[in-house]
C-alpha positions as MATLAB code, in Angstrom:
seq = 'MIKLCHDIAFLIVVKVIALNVLFGQIIDTFASLRDDKAAIDDDIKNKCFICSITKMQFEKHSEGGMERHIKKDHNMWDYVYYIVHLKSKPTSDLTGTESYILENFIEREIIWIPRMKALCLEGIDLGGDEPSDNNDIEYRFLFMKWNKHIKSIEKSVDTLLEKITKKELEEEEK';
ca = [
       0.110   -0.006   -0.171;
       2.678    2.454    0.942;
       4.684    1.491   -2.428;
       1.387    2.335   -4.214;
       1.046    5.694   -2.536;
       4.656    6.524   -3.196;
       4.392    5.670   -6.941;
       1.259    7.590   -7.428;
       2.807   10.573   -5.495;
       5.753   10.257   -7.511;
       3.935   10.288  -10.938;
       1.821   13.064   -9.952;
       4.883   15.315   -8.904;
       6.777   14.259  -12.282;
       3.605   15.302  -14.245;
       3.158   18.422  -12.582;
       6.729   19.416  -13.196;
       7.026   18.059  -16.634;
       3.895   20.162  -17.546;
       4.956   23.109  -15.893;
       8.170   23.080  -17.780;
       6.141   22.491  -20.974;
       3.755   25.164  -20.194;
       6.617   27.533  -19.397;
       8.334   26.926  -22.656;
       5.089   27.458  -24.530;
       4.171   30.914  -22.876;
       7.727   32.073  -23.478;
       7.573   31.225  -27.046;
       4.109   33.080  -27.187;
       5.659   36.034  -25.527;
       8.439   36.243  -27.713;
       6.473   35.831  -30.902;
       4.065   38.753  -29.447;
       7.162   40.755  -28.909;
       8.290   40.078  -32.503;
       5.050   40.897  -34.025;
       4.991   44.076  -32.274;
       8.287   45.121  -33.480;
       7.307   44.173  -37.065;
       3.999   46.169  -36.804;
       6.200   49.110  -35.402;
       8.556   49.039  -38.239;
       5.497   48.669  -40.881;
       3.832   52.037  -39.510;
       7.095   53.978  -38.771;
       9.416   53.178  -41.412;
       9.778   53.097  -45.461;
       9.507   49.211  -46.606;
      12.145   50.264  -49.142;
      14.821   52.592  -47.652;
      14.277   52.003  -43.966;
      14.190   55.470  -43.029;
      11.726   56.431  -40.239;
       8.813   58.319  -40.394;
      10.029   60.974  -37.986;
      13.042   61.836  -40.532;
      10.390   62.269  -43.430;
       8.033   64.338  -41.323;
      11.112   66.574  -40.261;
      12.863   67.089  -43.643;
      10.474   66.380  -46.399;
       7.623   68.130  -47.887;
       4.475   65.888  -47.685;
       6.185   63.489  -45.045;
       6.380   59.903  -45.072;
       2.778   59.307  -46.880;
       4.012   61.168  -50.083;
       7.400   59.363  -49.947;
       5.553   56.091  -49.905;
       3.278   56.888  -52.517;
       5.677   58.708  -55.058;
       9.246   57.700  -54.221;
       9.328   54.326  -52.894;
       5.990   52.895  -53.697;
       6.864   49.076  -53.236;
       4.386   47.927  -56.027;
       6.571   49.904  -58.391;
       9.512   47.718  -57.598;
       7.254   44.640  -58.038;
       6.262   45.783  -61.619;
       9.924   46.773  -62.476;
      10.861   43.281  -61.495;
       8.201   41.653  -63.488;
       9.120   43.814  -66.450;
      12.618   42.770  -66.243;
      11.790   39.037  -66.162;
       9.545   39.511  -69.136;
      12.016   41.357  -71.249;
      14.431   39.414  -73.138;
      17.825   39.055  -71.796;
      19.544   40.559  -75.044;
      17.375   43.766  -74.518;
      18.355   44.391  -71.100;
      20.482   47.583  -70.510;
      23.618   47.279  -67.899;
      21.750   48.605  -65.063;
      18.803   46.236  -65.685;
      20.979   43.182  -65.943;
      22.611   43.913  -62.738;
      19.303   44.560  -61.047;
      17.941   41.319  -62.404;
      21.029   39.271  -61.746;
      21.173   40.445  -57.973;
      17.266   39.781  -57.639;
      17.670   36.363  -59.009;
      20.508   35.644  -56.405;
      18.448   37.190  -53.871;
      20.772   40.069  -52.993;
      19.287   43.326  -52.027;
      22.185   45.369  -52.821;
      20.344   47.324  -55.688;
      17.603   48.547  -53.306;
      18.173   52.083  -51.952;
      18.720   51.655  -48.141;
      18.822   54.721  -46.058;
      18.523   56.868  -49.291;
      15.876   58.858  -50.671;
      15.748   61.819  -53.251;
      13.740   63.924  -51.086;
      16.131   63.607  -48.264;
      19.221   64.086  -50.492;
      21.921   66.059  -48.561;
      20.323   65.580  -45.379;
      22.250   63.707  -42.322;
      20.445   61.119  -41.008;
      22.543   60.252  -38.111;
      24.750   57.914  -39.522;
      22.626   54.827  -38.690;
      22.926   53.350  -42.282;
      22.590   49.569  -42.092;
      25.751   47.506  -43.375;
      26.220   44.468  -45.062;
      27.443   43.116  -41.408;
      23.976   43.902  -40.350;
      22.491   41.725  -43.033;
      24.840   38.823  -42.152;
      23.820   39.220  -38.526;
      20.194   39.372  -39.260;
      20.413   36.212  -41.217;
      22.376   34.355  -38.631;
      19.899   35.519  -35.850;
      17.101   34.198  -38.117;
      18.623   30.817  -38.493;
      19.462   30.680  -34.987;
      15.998   31.676  -34.084;
      14.583   28.998  -36.511;
      16.661   26.299  -35.065;
      15.669   27.278  -31.572;
      11.899   27.020  -32.448;
      12.654   23.510  -34.128;
      14.345   22.233  -30.861;
      11.523   23.500  -28.630;
       9.008   21.533  -31.017;
      11.208   18.630  -30.432;
      11.147   19.042  -26.820;
       7.483   19.329  -26.692;
       6.930   16.299  -28.882;
       9.277   14.336  -26.796;
       7.536   15.464  -23.436;
       3.934   14.820  -24.994;
       5.253   11.273  -25.913;
       6.732   10.527  -22.473;
       3.373   11.765  -20.856;
       1.349    9.624  -23.113;
       3.577    6.830  -22.538;
       3.271    6.984  -18.738;
      -0.426    7.528  -18.888;
      -0.632    4.242  -20.884;
       1.528    2.309  -18.455;
      -0.607    3.734  -15.703;
      -3.889    2.517  -17.213;
      -2.307   -0.858  -17.853;
      -2.002   -1.162  -14.008;
];
């Protein structure tokens, strides 16, 4: 009888601890995802999609502000249409610039996109926070690391669920 009580108490404690660890990981992951989504939403509202210059810079130094800049200077759909135009144009008819842009697009390089540059802000010092190629590499590395971390959490969750299910089946058999 004592052994039975001990076994039951042990299983209950192990399940509680395992479930708390599992729920803690899930809650932390969702909190991290929520924070990432908030940062992305903030970027969408307050930065140009093409050049990454902040809304405050446009409001401060440009006539018409960010709204005019996004509609006239850096309309993302103009870039999409341009890529479609380049892809549909015969390669023998491409100019040097068009060939360069199409080649970079195919290789998934973004060097041809104006970063921290806008004609309406030409000659204005934006504070020297221009992103570098090192930042691109860091962002790619962080993305890969984050993706790896999520996969490891998924594996841990699957393993814990399998163990819990196995213990429950063993318990039911007794």
